[in-house]
N, C-alpha and C positions, 0 to 999 in steps of 0.2 A: 478291604474292610467291608463287612456285610452290614447293610442297613436294613433293619426290620421295617416292614411296610405298615403295619397297624399303627404304631406310634406316630409316624409321619402323617398318615391319613387323619388321625385324631387331632393333631395340631392344626392341620389345614382346615378341617371341619370347624374346629373351635374358633379360628380366626375369621372364617367366613360367617359363622353365626354372629360373632360380635360385630362384624362390619355390615352385614345385611340380615338383620333378624327376621325379615319376612320370608326368607328362604329356609327357615329352620326345618320345616317338614321335609323338604326335598333333600337337604343336607343329611338329615338323620336317616332317611330312607336309603340314600346312596351309600352312606357309611355302613349301614347294616347289610346291604346287598354285597358290597365289596368285602366286608369282614367274613360273611358267610362263604363267598366264593373262595377267598384265600384259605379259610380253614378246611374247605372241601379238597382243595388242591394238595394241601400238605399231607 
């Protein structure tokens, strides 16, 4: 069973933003970087 990476990252980022709102900028930045790298690799 193949699990896509982007939805899992989105869910984890959403949970972290709800749990620790002050890390919002870092979480968004990491998400954008990871999403960009994944789309370049594909």
